[in-house]
KOLKE-678257 format. One record per residue (C-alpha): residue number from 1; z, y, x. Coordinates in Angstrom, 1 decimal, always signed. Layout:
num  z  y  x
NUM  Z  Y  X
...
END
This chain:
num  z  y  x
1  +133.9  +53.9  +130.1
2  +137.0  +55.0  +132.0
3  +138.7  +58.3  +132.4
4  +141.7  +59.3  +134.6
5  +144.2  +61.3  +132.5
6  +146.7  +63.6  +134.4
7  +148.5  +66.8  +133.8
8  +151.3  +69.1  +135.1
9  +150.1  +68.8  +138.7
10  +151.5  +72.4  +139.3
11  +149.7  +73.0  +142.6
12  +151.6  +75.8  +144.4
13  +155.0  +75.2  +142.7
14  +157.6  +77.3  +144.6
15  +160.6  +74.8  +144.7
16  +163.0  +77.6  +145.6
17  +165.9  +75.3  +145.0
18  +164.7  +73.1  +147.9
19  +165.2  +75.8  +150.5
20  +163.6  +74.9  +153.8
21  +162.1  +71.7  +152.3
22  +160.1  +73.6  +149.6
23  +156.9  +73.7  +151.7
24  +157.1  +70.0  +152.4
25  +157.1  +69.3  +148.7
26  +154.3  +71.7  +148.0
27  +152.2  +69.8  +150.6
28  +153.3  +66.5  +149.1
29  +151.9  +67.6  +145.7
30  +148.5  +68.3  +147.3
31  +148.6  +64.9  +149.1
32  +149.5  +63.1  +145.9
33  +146.8  +64.9  +143.9
34  +144.2  +63.7  +146.4
35  +145.6  +60.2  +146.2
36  +145.4  +60.4  +142.4
37  +141.7  +61.3  +142.6
38  +141.1  +58.5  +145.1
39  +142.5  +56.2  +142.4
40  +139.9  +57.6  +140.0
41  +137.1  +56.9  +142.5
42  +138.4  +53.4  +143.1
43  +138.7  +52.7  +139.4
44  +135.1  +54.1  +138.9
45  +136.2  +56.6  +136.2
46  +133.6  +58.9  +134.7
47  +135.9  +61.8  +134.0
48  +139.1  +63.2  +135.4
49  +140.8  +64.9  +132.4
50  +143.6  +67.4  +133.3
51  +145.6  +68.3  +130.2
52  +147.1  +71.5  +131.4
53  +149.0  +73.0  +134.3
54  +146.8  +72.1  +137.2
55  +148.2  +75.2  +138.9
56  +151.8  +76.3  +138.8
57  +150.6  +79.9  +138.0
58  +147.5  +81.9  +137.6
59  +147.9  +83.3  +141.1
60  +147.4  +80.4  +143.5
61  +146.7  +81.3  +147.1
62  +143.2  +81.4  +148.5
63  +143.8  +78.3  +150.6
64  +145.0  +76.4  +147.5
65  +142.0  +77.4  +145.5
66  +139.7  +76.3  +148.3
67  +141.7  +73.0  +148.6
68  +141.1  +72.4  +144.8
69  +137.4  +73.2  +145.1
70  +137.2  +70.7  +147.9
71  +138.9  +68.0  +145.8
72  +136.5  +68.5  +142.9
73  +133.5  +68.4  +145.3
74  +134.9  +65.1  +146.5
75  +134.7  +63.9  +142.9
76  +131.2  +65.3  +142.5
77  +130.1  +63.3  +145.5
78  +131.3  +60.2  +143.6
79  +129.6  +61.2  +140.3
80  +132.9  +62.1  +138.5
81  +133.2  +64.9  +136.1
82  +136.3  +67.1  +135.7
83  +137.6  +68.5  +132.4
84  +140.4  +71.0  +132.4
85  +142.6  +72.3  +129.6
86  +144.5  +75.6  +130.6
87  +148.2  +75.0  +130.1
88  +151.3  +77.2  +129.9
89  +151.6  +77.7  +133.6
90  +147.9  +78.5  +134.0
91  +147.0  +79.8  +130.5
92  +143.7  +81.5  +129.6
93  +145.2  +85.0  +129.7
94  +143.9  +88.2  +131.4
95  +145.0  +86.9  +134.8
96  +143.5  +83.4  +134.4
97  +142.4  +81.7  +137.6
98  +139.6  +80.0  +135.7
99  +138.1  +83.4  +134.8
100  +138.1  +84.4  +138.5
101  +136.9  +81.3  +140.2
102  +134.1  +78.7  +139.8
103  +135.4  +75.3  +140.7
104  +132.1  +73.4  +140.9
105  +129.2  +72.3  +138.7
106  +131.0  +69.1  +137.7
107  +134.0  +71.1  +136.4
108  +134.3  +72.1  +132.7
109  +137.2  +74.4  +131.5
110  +138.0  +74.8  +127.8
111  +137.7  +78.6  +127.1
112  +137.1  +78.8  +123.3
113  +140.4  +79.9  +121.8
114  +139.6  +78.2  +118.5
115  +138.8  +75.0  +120.2
116  +135.6  +73.3  +121.2
117  +134.0  +70.0  +122.2
118  +132.6  +69.0  +125.5
119  +130.2  +66.1  +125.3
120  +129.2  +63.8  +128.1
121  +126.1  +62.0  +126.7
122  +125.6  +59.7  +129.7
123  +129.2  +58.5  +129.3
124  +129.0  +58.4  +125.4
125  +132.2  +60.5  +125.1
126  +133.3  +63.8  +123.7
127  +136.5  +65.6  +124.5
128  +138.0  +68.1  +121.9
129  +140.5  +70.7  +123.1
130  +141.4  +74.4  +123.1
131  +143.1  +76.4  +125.9
132  +146.6  +77.7  +125.8
133  +146.3  +81.5  +126.0
134  +149.9  +82.3  +126.8
135  +152.9  +80.8  +128.6
136  +154.7  +80.3  +125.3
137  +153.6  +80.1  +121.7
138  +154.9  +78.9  +118.3
139  +151.3  +77.8  +117.4
140  +149.9  +74.3  +117.8
141  +147.7  +73.7  +120.8
142  +145.6  +71.2  +118.9
143  +142.0  +72.4  +118.2
144  +140.6  +72.7  +114.7
145  +138.2  +69.7  +114.5
146  +136.4  +70.5  +111.2
147  +133.6  +72.4  +113.0
148  +133.3  +69.9  +115.8
149  +132.4  +67.0  +113.6
150  +134.5  +64.2  +115.2
151  +133.3  +61.9  +112.3
152  +129.8  +61.7  +113.8
153  +128.8  +58.3  +115.0
154  +127.7  +59.9  +118.3
155  +129.2  +60.0  +120.9
156  +130.9  +56.6  +120.6
157  +134.3  +57.6  +122.2
158  +136.3  +60.7  +121.2
159  +139.3  +62.1  +123.0
160  +141.6  +64.9  +121.9
161  +143.4  +66.8  +124.7
162  +146.2  +69.3  +124.4
163  +149.0  +70.8  +126.4
164  +152.1  +71.2  +124.2
165  +155.5  +69.9  +123.1
166  +155.4  +66.9  +120.6
167  +158.1  +67.7  +118.1
168  +160.7  +65.0  +118.6
169  +164.1  +65.9  +116.9
170  +166.6  +67.2  +119.4
171  +164.2  +66.8  +122.3
172  +161.6  +69.5  +121.7
173  +161.3  +73.3  +121.7
174  +159.4  +75.3  +119.0
175  +158.1  +77.9  +121.5
176  +156.2  +75.7  +123.9
177  +153.0  +75.1  +121.9
178  +154.6  +72.7  +119.3
179  +152.7  +69.7  +118.2
180  +153.9  +68.3  +114.9
181  +153.8  +64.5  +114.6
182  +152.0  +64.8  +111.3
183  +149.2  +66.7  +113.0
184  +148.3  +63.6  +115.0
185  +149.1  +61.1  +112.3
186  +146.4  +62.6  +110.1
187  +143.7  +62.5  +112.8
188  +140.8  +60.2  +112.1
189  +138.0  +59.0  +114.4
190  +139.8  +60.0  +117.6
191  +140.2  +57.2  +120.1
192  +142.8  +58.7  +122.4
193  +145.1  +61.7  +122.6
194  +145.7  +63.0  +126.1
195  +148.8  +65.2  +126.2
196  +150.3  +67.4  +128.9
197  +153.6  +69.4  +129.2
198  +156.2  +66.6  +129.5
199  +156.7  +65.8  +133.2
200  +157.6  +62.2  +132.5
201  +155.0  +59.7  +131.5
202  +155.4  +58.7  +127.9
203  +153.8  +56.4  +125.4
204  +154.3  +58.3  +122.2
205  +153.5  +55.5  +119.8
206  +157.2  +55.1  +118.9
207  +157.3  +58.6  +117.5
208  +154.7  +58.3  +114.7
209  +152.2  +56.3  +112.8
210  +149.3  +57.1  +115.0
211  +145.9  +55.5  +114.6
212  +145.2  +55.8  +118.4
213  +147.1  +55.7  +121.7
214  +148.9  +59.0  +122.3
215  +150.2  +59.5  +125.8
216  +151.7  +62.1  +128.1
217  +150.6  +61.3  +131.6
218  +153.5  +63.1  +133.2
219  +153.3  +64.8  +136.6
220  +151.6  +62.8  +139.4
221  +154.3  +64.1  +141.7
222  +157.8  +65.4  +141.1
223  +157.9  +69.1  +140.2
224  +161.5  +69.4  +138.8
225  +164.7  +68.1  +140.3
226  +166.0  +66.5  +137.1
227  +162.7  +64.9  +136.3
228  +162.6  +61.1  +135.9
229  +159.5  +59.2  +134.9
230  +157.1  +61.2  +136.9
231  +154.7  +60.0  +139.7
232  +152.0  +58.3  +137.6
233  +148.4  +58.7  +136.5
234  +146.8  +57.0  +133.6
235  +143.5  +55.1  +133.6
236  +142.1  +54.9  +130.1
237  +139.5  +52.1  +129.6
238  +137.4  +52.5  +126.5
239  +135.5  +49.5  +125.1
240  +134.0  +49.0  +121.6
241  +136.9  +46.7  +120.8
242  +139.9  +48.6  +122.3
243  +141.4  +51.4  +124.3
244  +143.5  +50.2  +127.1
245  +146.0  +52.4  +129.0
246  +147.0  +51.5  +132.5
247  +149.5  +53.5  +134.5
248  +149.4  +53.6  +138.3
249  +152.2  +55.0  +140.4
250  +151.1  +57.6  +142.9
251  +154.1  +60.0  +143.4
252  +156.2  +59.8  +146.5
253  +159.5  +61.6  +145.5
254  +162.0  +60.0  +143.1
255  +164.5  +61.9  +141.1
256  +167.9  +60.2  +140.9
257  +170.6  +61.5  +138.6
258  +174.1  +60.0  +139.3
259  +177.0  +60.6  +136.9
260  +180.4  +59.7  +138.3
261  +183.7  +59.8  +136.6
262  +186.0  +60.9  +139.4
263  +189.1  +59.2  +137.8
264  +187.5  +55.9  +138.9
265  +187.7  +56.7  +142.6
266  +190.8  +56.7  +144.8
267  +189.1  +58.3  +147.8
268  +186.1  +60.4  +148.9
269  +184.5  +57.6  +150.9
270  +184.1  +55.4  +147.8
271  +182.2  +58.3  +146.1
272  +179.9  +58.6  +149.1
273  +179.3  +54.9  +149.1
274  +178.1  +55.2  +145.5
275  +175.8  +58.0  +146.4
276  +174.5  +56.0  +149.4
277  +173.3  +53.2  +147.0
278  +170.6  +55.6  +145.7
279  +169.8  +57.2  +149.0
280  +166.4  +57.1  +150.7
281  +164.1  +59.4  +152.6
282  +162.1  +60.3  +149.4
283  +165.1  +60.5  +147.1
284  +166.0  +63.8  +145.4
285  +169.5  +63.2  +144.2
286  +171.6  +65.1  +141.8
287  +175.3  +64.0  +141.5
288  +177.5  +65.2  +138.7
289  +181.2  +64.6  +139.1
290  +183.2  +64.7  +135.9
291  +186.5  +63.5  +134.4
292  +190.1  +64.0  +135.4
293  +190.9  +64.1  +139.1
294  +194.0  +61.9  +138.6
295  +194.1  +60.9  +142.3
296  +194.2  +64.5  +143.5
297  +191.0  +64.2  +145.7
298  +190.1  +67.2  +147.8
299  +186.3  +67.6  +147.1
300  +184.2  +69.7  +149.3
301  +180.7  +69.4  +147.8
302  +179.0  +71.3  +150.7
303  +180.4  +68.8  +153.2
304  +179.4  +65.8  +151.3
305  +175.9  +67.2  +150.9
306  +175.7  +67.8  +154.6
307  +176.7  +64.1  +155.3
308  +173.6  +63.0  +153.4
309  +171.2  +65.7  +154.7
310  +169.3  +63.2  +157.0
311  +169.5  +60.3  +154.6
312  +167.7  +61.9  +151.5
313  +165.0  +64.4  +150.9
314  +167.4  +66.6  +148.9
315  +170.8  +66.3  +147.4
316  +172.9  +68.5  +145.1
317  +176.4  +67.8  +144.0
318  +177.8  +69.5  +140.9
319  +181.6  +69.1  +140.5
320  +182.6  +69.3  +136.8
321  +185.8  +67.3  +137.2
322  +189.2  +68.7  +136.4
323  +192.6  +68.4  +138.1
324  +195.5  +67.1  +136.1
325  +197.7  +70.2  +135.8
326  +200.8  +68.2  +134.7
327  +200.8  +66.2  +137.9
328  +201.3  +69.2  +140.1
329  +204.6  +68.8  +142.0
330  +207.4  +71.1  +141.2
331  +208.5  +73.6  +143.8
332  +211.3  +76.2  +143.8
333  +210.2  +79.7  +143.1
334  +211.7  +80.6  +146.4
335  +209.0  +78.6  +148.2
336  +205.5  +80.0  +148.8
337  +204.1  +76.9  +147.1
338  +206.1  +77.5  +144.0
339  +205.1  +81.2  +143.8
340  +201.5  +80.3  +144.4
341  +201.5  +77.6  +141.6
342  +203.2  +80.1  +139.2
343  +200.6  +82.8  +139.8
344  +197.6  +80.4  +139.6
345  +198.9  +78.7  +136.4
346  +199.2  +82.2  +134.8
347  +195.7  +83.1  +135.8
348  +194.4  +79.7  +134.6
349  +196.0  +80.2  +131.2
350  +194.5  +83.6  +130.8
351  +191.0  +82.7  +132.2
352  +188.0  +82.5  +129.9
353  +186.7  +78.9  +129.4
354  +183.8  +79.4  +131.7
355  +186.1  +80.5  +134.6
356  +188.8  +77.8  +134.2
357  +187.0  +75.5  +136.7
358  +187.2  +78.1  +139.4
359  +190.9  +78.6  +139.0
360  +191.5  +74.9  +138.8
361  +189.8  +74.4  +142.1
362  +191.6  +77.4  +143.7
363  +194.9  +75.9  +142.6
364  +194.0  +72.4  +143.9
365  +192.6  +73.6  +147.2
366  +195.2  +76.3  +147.8
367  +198.1  +74.0  +147.2
368  +196.7  +71.3  +149.5
369  +196.3  +73.9  +152.3
370  +199.9  +75.1  +151.8
371  +201.1  +71.4  +152.0
372  +199.2  +71.0  +155.2
373  +196.7  +68.4  +153.8
374  +193.1  +68.2  +155.1
375  +190.6  +69.6  +152.6
376  +187.4  +67.6  +152.8
END
């Protein structure tokens, strides 16, 4: 018996940061979702399990709802069931999309706030879950299993699904439906734990002494700019002897984060060459420049971004580097350069920490202009 485990699809995500390319990425999410379901058909899964955040909000457009119904009808035509856990983007609140719409006779949505079990006798499997009822919560999203009898010999295979934040020290928040490691460690007679919320695919076995595989599927398509490890779906193959997890890449976009210490570069062209190494039509690139600008480079992030506009899907450059104040040349106070430096150094000294970068850039660029240098 096989299932396809996915989560955090976030159909209808806005992608405001992408500007004119936001609509392209929204369409790509739909295409990738369909391709993920095609994989389920090819793999002959019995169930597509969505562990939360199928929709980006509880107010998807009519066209998006109809698209989703069509996708689930496609699964019905291939004798595949759909099982959905409301997440924190599409929680089971008063506005819940799952209360307003019926998505097909092969679609089951968890609606019991205490938790419930959905059995599929023909597949010999039971899925235990409870819906998230709000966007944030300090309560665990795991269902209470005592009333669901997971110790029964029937059905053979038992899956626990949840949308929440596994509590890894320094990596997790307490208000996004926290899941304590000990909660999963004490589970018995559960064959697989299907988690949603993390956008990156993750085998969680390293985090606890679990008796079963515990996985985040991650988003099938990229939904956040700084998100690495997305773009996969999981095929879970249950046999009497084992539970095998196979990940299949399906996403098109790739997030690339590039950290550059500007002190290592003598000119802007070398920085651009480094960025070009990661470029590609599907790349979403974030570049962070840091360190001391010992070579007095004139950095215009907007212009560099424009140079890559046709080479990548999206690029954003964040300049956190600092000029070396002690290397500023000395000018007589009688010269305009000298007066400018004196004024700006006074402002820089008095500026709050969060504004110092602004004054440093003003000093650097202003002095370069006064010296007749080209600012690029």
